[in-house]
N, C-alpha and C positions, 0 to 999 in steps of 0.2 A: 606597396603590400608589406605587412609585417612578416619578418622572418619567423618561421614556426620553430618553436623549441620542444618538440614532442618526444616523450620517452618511447622506448621499443614497446613497453606494456601499453601506452597510450595508443600507439599506431595499431597494436592488434586489436584493442576493444574497439576502435573507431572502425576499423575494417570489418570487424565480425557483427557490430551492432548499429552503426550509424551511417556509414556511406551508403550512398544510393547504388542500387543495383539495376541491371536490365532484366528483360523477360528471361533470359538465361541464367539469371542469378549471378552475373558477373559484376563486380564492382566498377562503377563508371564515374566515380568522384573521387577527388584528393581531398585531404583534410582541409587544405586552404580553400578549395572550392565549397565544401560543407560550410565553413565558417562565413564565407561570403554570401552563400545561398541564404543562410539564416539572417544575417545582418541586412541584407538587402530586402529581404521579405519583411521583416519586422519594421524596418525604417519606412516602409510604404505608407504606414498608418499616419506619419506626419503630414501627408497630403491633405487629409481630412481637416488639418488645423492650420494649413498654410505655412508649414515648416519647410526647411531646406533637406529634401530627402537624401541627396548626396552626401552633404555634411553629416546627417544623422547615420547614414549607412557607414561611413568611415569610422565615425565614433564607435558604434556598435561592433564593427569588425576588429577594431583595436583592442577593446577589452576582453574580446572573446579569444582572438588569436594570441594575445599576449598571456592568456590564461589567468586574467585577473577576475574575471566573472564568467560563469556558465550558467545558462538557463537549464530547467528540468529537461529530462531525456526527450518527451514527447516533442518538445520545440526543436531541439537539436535534430531530432529524426525527421519531423514533419513540415517544418517550416519551409515553404517554397517548393513543396512536393505536391503529390496528388491527393494526400489525405488532409493536410493542414488543420489536424486536430492537435492543439498545442498544450492543453492542460494535463497535469499529472493527476489530479485528485478531484473525486466527485463524491457527493454524498447523496443517497436517494431515500425517499421515504418509504416505509413498508406498513401500508394500511391493514387494518383489520378486517379484510374481506378477501375471498378467493380472487376476485378481480383484481383488487389492489395489489395483492401479492405477485400475481402472474404479470401484471402491468410493470412491476418493479422488476421482475426477473427478464422481461424482454428489454427494458431500458438498460439493465446491467449489460446484456449481451452487446447492445448497441455501443455502449460506452468502452467495453473492454475490447471490442473489435476495433475501435479507433485508437486504442493505446492507453487508455486511462485506468486509474484504479478506483474501487469503490468502497464506500463505507455505508453502513446500515446500523440503524437501531431496531432491534426487533421488540422493543419495550411496549409497543402499542398492541401488539398480539395478544389475545386472550390466552390464558394458560392452558396447559395440557388437560384434557378431560372436561373442560368447561362446557356447559350445555350450548349448543348453537340453536336458537329457537326457530330460526327460519327453515332448518332442515330436520330439526328434532335429533341431530347426530350430536357428537361431541368433538371439540376442537383438538387438533392433533399437537398443538403447542409450537413455540418458536423454533425449537431445535429441529423438528422435523422439517420445517420450511427452510432453515439454514442449509440442509442437505440439498435442497432443490437448487438454491442459489449457488452451492458449491459444485453441483454437477453441471450447471450452466456454464460456470467459469472454466471447468475442466474441458468443456467442449470447444469453446471459443478460443482460437489462437490469434494473439494480437499482432497480426501482420508479420508473424515470424520474428518479430524483434522484442516484444515486451510480454512477459507472462501476466496472466490475470492475477490480481491480488484484491483481497477483500479484508474490510474490518467489521466483524460483528460485535455489537454492544448489546447489552442488557443492563437494565437498572437493578440495583442492588435489592430494591423492593418489589421486584417483580415476583409473583408466585412461583415461577420455575427457575428461580435463580440458582438453586442447589444443582439442578440438572446441568444448567449452563456452565457453571464452574467446572463441572467435571466432565464436559461434553468431549473433551479432547484427552481424556484419560487413554483411550484407544487411540493410539498414535496414526492409525489407518484411516481415520476419519476427519473431515473438514480441513484437509490440507491446503485448500486454497484460502484459508481464513486465518487472520490474526484475530483473537477474541480478547476483549476488554471488559470489565465491569465498571459500570458507571456508578460510582460512589458518591453518595449524598453527604452533606454537613451533618444531618441528623444521624446518619449511620456512624460516621466516625466518632461523634460524641457519645453515642451509645457504646462503641468500642472502649472508649476511654473510660466510661463510668460503669463498664460491664452491666448494661441494661438490654432489655429486649426492644426490637423494633417491629413495625407492622410491614406485612407483605400486602400489596394493594393490588386487586384485580383492575387491570387498565380498562376493561370493558364497562364496570359500573361504579369504580373508584372506591369500592368498599374493602375493608380490611378483611382477609380470609385466613390470617394466621399470624402469629408472633413468634419470632426467633430470637434466640440470644445473639447478639451482634458479634460477640468474641469468637463464638463457635463458627460463624459464617466466615469471619475474618481469618480464622485459623485454617478453614478448608481452602480459601484462596491461597493462602501461604503454602499449603501442603502441595496443591497442584502446581504452583508456580515453581516450587523447589524441585518437583519431579520432572517437569518438562518445559519451564519457562512461560507457561500460560495458565490462567489468564493475566494479562496485564491490568492495570488499573487507570482510570481517568476520573478526575474530580470534577463531576458534571456541574455542581453548582458554582464552583469556581470558574469554571469555563463560560457559564452564562452570566456570572459577574461582569466579565469582560466582553460580552457580546455587544458589538457596536451598534446593531440595529435591532434592540429588543422588541420594537413595534411590529417587526416582521415575523416574530414567533421565536421559541426557544431552539437553542441548539441541542441535538440529541445525539450526534455521532461525530466522528472524525474520519479522515481519510485512513488507508491501510496501515500507516506507520504511527498514527496517533498525534502528529504534530499539528495537523490543520483541522480544527474544529470548523464545521460548516452547517449552514442551515440546509434543510431538505431542498434538493434541486440546485444546490450551489456548487461551484467549482472554484479552484484557485490555481494560479500560475505561480511557480516557484522558481527561484534562482539563487545562487550562492556565490559570495565574494570569497576569493582565495587569499587568506590572511598571510600565507606563506610569502606571498608577493608584496606585502605592505610592511616589509621590514627594511631599513636602511642604516648604513653606518653612520655614526655621528661621533667624530673624533676617535676615542679608543673603545667605543662600545656600539652595539646595535640598539635601534630604538624603532618605535612604531612611527610610520610615515603618515601622519594624520591628514596632511594635505592631500596625498594620493588617495588615501581611503575615503575622503569626502568627495572627490571628483568621481571615483569609481561608484560610489553609492548613488550619486545623482544620476549618472548615466545608467545605472542598473534600474532604478525606479522608472526612468523614462522608458528603458526597453520593456519592462514587464508591463507598464500601462499600456504600451503599444500592442503587446502580444493580445491583450483583451479585444482589441480592434480587429486583429488580423485572424482570430481564432474562428474556425468553422465548429460550431457546438453540435454535438450529437442529438440534442433535443431543444425545441423551441423553449421550453420552461426553463431550461439551464441557462440559455443565452439571455433570456429576459432578466433572471436574477443576477447572473454574473455582471451583466452591464449595469443593473441597477445598483450593485454594491461595489463593484470593481476592486474586489479583495485581491492583494497580490502579497506574496511572502519571500522577502528578501532575507536571505541567511547567510551562513559562513561555512567555510570549510579551511582545513590547513591551520586549525588552531594549535595542535600539538606541535606543528612544525614552527610556528611563531614563537612558542614558548622555548623551543630548543634553541632557536637563533638567539633569542634574547638571554638564553643561560638561566631560565626560571623552570623549576621542577613543576610539574602538572599538580602533584599532591602538595601545595604550599599555599599560604595566606597570600603571597604575592601573586600567585596565579589567579587566585579567586578575585582579589581587588582589580588585577588587569582585565579579567572577563567582564566584570561590572563596568570598567572605563571603556573598553572597546565597544561593548553591545550598546551601552547608552549613547555613545557617539554615533554608532551606526543608525540607531532608532531616531535620534534627534535629527540627522542628516535626511534620512529616509522620509520623516515627516515634513521637513522643511521643503524638500524636492516635491512630495506630493502636493503641498499647498501652493507651491510655484505653478504646477501643472493645472490646479484648480483655477487659478487666476487666468491661466492662458485657455484652458479647455472647459471648466465648469467642474463644480463639485460632482461626487457620485450622486445619481438620480435620488436615491433614498437617503440623502443628507438630512433633510428635514425629519425630525423626531428621533435622529440618531443621538450618540452620545457627544458628538462633537458640538463645539460653540464657535468654532472658526472653519470656513469652508476648506474642504480637503478632497483630493481627487479620489483617494482610496480609502475605503472602510477600514482595512488593515494593511500595513506595509511590511511587517517582519515576521518571518518564521524561521525556525531552525530545523531543516530537514535532514534526512539522510542523504549522503552525497556519494553512495559507493561507486557508481559508474563514472559519474563526472569528475570525482576526485581522483580517479585513476588517469583520466584525460589530462587533468591539471597536474599530475605527479605530485599530489599532496596528501596529507591525512585526511581522514574523513570526518566531516562536521565538526562537532566538539569533542570528538572521541579522542583518548589517548592512543598512542601507537598500539597496535595489536601485537606486532612483533618487530624486532630490530633486524634480525637476520633469519631467514627461512629458506627451506629447500624447495626447490621446484623441479618436478619431473619434465625432463625434455627427452627428445627422440634418442639421444647417445648418452643418456646417463642422468645424473642430478647435478643441478645448477644452484649454487648458493647465492641468494640475492640478499643484499645488505642495504639498509636505510642509507640514502646518499649523504645525510648529514653526519650519520654516525661514521660512515666510511671515511668521509673528508677529515673529520676530527681525529679518528684513530690513527690515520697517516701523518697528520700534522703533529700529534703527541707522540708519535713513534711506538704505539703498542698494536699497529695492525699486522695480522698474519692471516693466511688463508685457513690455518688451522683453528685459530681463535674464533673466526667467522662461523666456521662449521660447528664449533663447539656451543656457540651462542644459538645457532639454529636449533641444535639438539636439546640445549637446556630450556630455551624459550624466554630467558630472562638473563640480565648480567648482574643481578643484584648479589649474587654468591661468587663473583669472579674477582678475587683480589688483584688480578694482573691488570684490571682495569681500574684506572684512577677513581677515587671516591666521588669527586665532583661530577664526572661523567656518569657514574651510575646514578646519581641524585637526579639528573636531568633527563637521562634516558630510561624512564620507567614505561612499562607497558600496562595494558589494561589489567592484567592479573596481579601486578605488583601494587595497585592502587587499592586501598580499603574502600568498601562500599561508602563510607561516610564521605570521602573525598569525590567519588563519583557523583553523589546526590547534591553535594554542596556546590559542584561546578555546574550542574544542571540548573540549579536554583539560582545561581549568580546570573546565568544568561536569561532565565525565565523572567526575571526582575524587569528586564528592558526588552521583552519580546512581546509583540501584540497577540499573536497566536499561542503556540505551544512549542515545545522543545523535543525533538526526538533524540533519544539516548538509550543505550543499552548498559545497564549495571552488570558487567561481567564478573561473576563470582567464581571462585575456585571450586572444584569438584567436591572438596571436603566441607564447603559451607553449610551450615545448619539451617533448619527451618526458622530458629530465632534470628539468624542473620537476614533472612529474606523478610521477616516481619519487622526488623529494625530499619530496612531500606524503605519499606512501604510507610512505616510510621514517620520517618524523617522526611521523606519526600511531601507528606502532608503537612508537617511541622514548618517546613522551609518555603512553602508557596508554590511547589511544582504543580502542574496540571494533569500530570500523569506520570506513569513510571513503567518501565519494562526491564525485567531482569533476565539473566541467563546463566545457569550454573553449568560450567564446563562438563561436557560429557553427559548431561543429564538425560538426553533422549536416546533411548535405545534405537529408535527408529528416527533418523533425521529428515532432512528436508525433501529431497527429490530422489528419483532413482534414475540410473541408466538401465538399459535393457538387461545387461549383464547381471547387475545387482538384483534386479527383480526376478530374475530366472533362479537365482540362488536362493531365494526366500522359500521357506517351507510352505507348500501349497495347502497343507492342512490348517495352517494358522493364518495364512494371508487372507484378509477379508478387505474387499475393495467395493467401490459401486459397480453395479452391473454394466459391463461394457457392451457396446454394439457388436453382436455376433458376425462373423464373417459371412455365414449363410442363414437365410431366413426363408420362410414361406408365408404366403398370405393370399389376400383376394383383393381385387379392385372393384368397388361398386360405382356405378353411374347413377346420379340423383339430380333432381332439378331444384334450384334454389330461386330466389326472386330475380336474380340477373343473369340466369342462364344455367348451363349444365356445369356440374361439379363431380370430378372423379377423385374418389377416396380410396387410397391404398393403405391397407392395414397388414402388417407383417408380424410374424411370431417366431419363436424358436421353442425349445423343449419347455421353457420356464413360463411361457406365457407371451402376450402381446408385448413388443419391445419397441415399435416405431409406427408412426402415421405419417403419410405423405398425401398431398392434395395438389390437383391441377384443375384448371378451368378449361372449358370449351371455348369455342369461337365466340361465343355470346359475351365473353368478358368476364366481370366479377371481380371482386376485391382480391386480386391474386396475392399481393403482399401480405394482406390480413390473414387469409386462409393458411398462407405458408407459415407465417409467424405462429399462428394457433397450433398448427400441426407440429412445429418444431418443439414448441413448449409442452405439448402433450407428450411427445417422445421423451423429453426430459423427465417429465413427472413419472412416466411409466417405468424408467429405468432407475428412478431414485426411490421406488417404494411406495409412492401415493397410491391408496386403494383405488382400483379402477372405477368402482361405483362412485366414489367421490368425484373422480374427474367427470364422468358422464352426467352426474348429477349437477355439476356447476355449468355444464355446457348446454344441458337441454333447456329449451324454453327461451334462450336469448333471442331477442327479435332484432330484425334488419329492417330498415326503411324500405328496401327494395323488395321485400317480401310480400308483395301485394297478392291478393287472391287472383289466381288464374289457374286455368285447368293444367293438372299435372304436378303442382307444386305442393309438396307435402311438408316441406321444411321451412322454418321461419328464418333461418339464418345459416351462414357456413358452419359455425360452432355447433348448432342444433343438428345439422346433417351429420356432421362427424360423430357426434355422440350416439345417434341412431345406427350409424354404420358400425361403431364399435359394438353396440349391443347385438346387432345382427351377426357379427363375427363371432362373438362368444357363444351365441346359440349354435353357430355352425361348427365351433370347436368344443362344444360341449361345457361351456362355461368356465373356462379356466380364467377366473377374475383376479386372483392374487398371486403375487410371487415376491421372493425375498428380496430386500433392499440391498443386501450384501451377500450374495451366495458365495460358498466356498468353492473356488474354481482352481484350475492349474494355470500357470503362466505360460503363454505361447511365445515363441521366438520374435513375433512382430509387435509385441505389446510391452508399453512401459508404464509404470504407475508411480503415484506420488508417495513412494517410499524410498528410503535410502538406509540400509544397514550397514554400518562400518564397524565390524566386529574387532577390527584391530587396535583402535584406540578409542572409540567411542565418540570421535569428533564428526561434525558434519563435513560431507564431501561434496564439491561442485559436481552436478550432473552433467556439465558439458565438458570439463577438462580433468576431474578427478582430483584437483587440489583441495586444500582444506578451506573450508568457508569461515568467514569472520563474522560474529554477531556484533552488530553495531548500528546505532541510530533506529533501534527498534526493528530492524531487518537483518538480513544476511547478504554478504557481498563476497564473490570470489575475486581477489586481487590479481588473479593470473589472467582471467579472460573477460572479467567484467559481468559475469553472470550475477544477478540479483533476484532474490526471491520476490521483491516488491517491484520488480521492473527496473 
């Protein structure tokens, strides 16, 4: 076994989020056992191809235990466990029908329950107030249905380990685009969503030439309005400046690199934007720790390309095996994943590599090294995938793909956020610069100053280390204005806020040039950054070939990511607006009715605002228990998310089931039909309380917590688990103290 070299922080994160627990919630696994569990489970896939399982297990254990490579969190958490759902990111379609929308909501719940994040394009939905000919009513538009998905995510807890995360995308030419751009202006809504605008080449050309462009109704493909492109672009900039959203993705650029165009267009990405996927597609991710790929060579440090090549080959082997060992939440997902076999090998520890090599992050030398390192990884990944194709066969949808030579995986490289796994590996996150060199952490008996290990080592070697200086750095947040630190050290140890936006984007573009999928990165801007600064970031990202970009202006959100109970209670109840929670006390009725396959008991509960939930159970005669339960759960979510109750019953009534044959006493043609009629009966009984507000003004009780966090002391995001400051990086947020991540 390899001796583990885990930091105290890594041990804390592993214990809190990764190690297996028993029924009493007690940790029953060591880090060594975790790594062996994962390596052993993923190595089993070699049996299918006649490989040496024990040799493969030893290889996988070595690269993980030595912290040279780590897979995405669901694989670390679930491989060899009861769940065995190993993918981090999924994309689901959202069809323009009530049935399609709620099918997607149901599938979202299944995915998030298993530990995955989900991305959606809402661009197929007809715009708000569009006429729905089948019902004679009007459409409520994409934003209203995003709230239903948001409520579903809020309800599902991902095994107590991973929080649900969503990406919501709308095309720039959708008629509701202005409402979408501003939908998170109220920071109390859609807190389970990152949002991005899918920007087309035509739109960017219209911005450049100050022209108008068409808004297209997705239902009939007709132009409904023309807008001035620069005004829409300025609105995106204004909102991003205000609270960091929306981000943008360049959708035509993404589809230009779609490896399987014959299977359809890519519409959306995963929650952090780095993984474009077809509907019903998923991807398995993992990252190489570049901090461990540096070795001494005479009197200097250099990149160990021989080691990097071997780790890349082993990582590609590992990720391809994950596809075989994965238990997928939906059959459609399994079919497409195994058809395309997309994997995403990325990196972490980039800033640490630069520091060891003595190269400033914001330098031409760093940009050139980024291209050199990522092109090497990409070439080695492709070579390894081709070798696997020779041994195991090309991906099933290889014919008509963009490839001319058989390859095992439709994509091989992605640069994803590595918040939690970079803490385990004790390295910097993704391709981000350092967020801080020295920072204060609150502990039980006071404040602890933590210093970046490389900086502490150099400071002691160069003779300028002192506890007082480390505390000063933690207070200042930068060393650039501290003359007591040598200039060459100040040049190398730059933080995210020391670096101009141009260098952030140039670094992202350098890695994007040699990455199949996309690159997740946050351009951190100082609080004083202007709207013009944000606009320049977006324009430069387009000019340099990025596939998307996310910015965050420090302290821009008055209401930050999540809330502890204490902080929620301190919010002003007159202004706090949230989704309608499930009340502690309800009253209702239970109606017994007959359906085609037996008896169905329908319980409908209400509070002072109207109906809030529906439950169903079947009699001894059986029936589709899982289907009726799923239907009632989604109805309950819709009720508490503000969907008009008549719209719900209208969609349910008349749905027919094959079991609903004509027999005496059967008046309902399906479970949904029976539920709709029971709701109508309840409304008659309660004198027709048909509507209630989507976000009523309520007071916050002691046992409730909501997706808000107000840090009035410094305007910074605060971790809901431990109270430490959150870092914005990789299109997400991470707490480096306890491993909490908004994106799982």
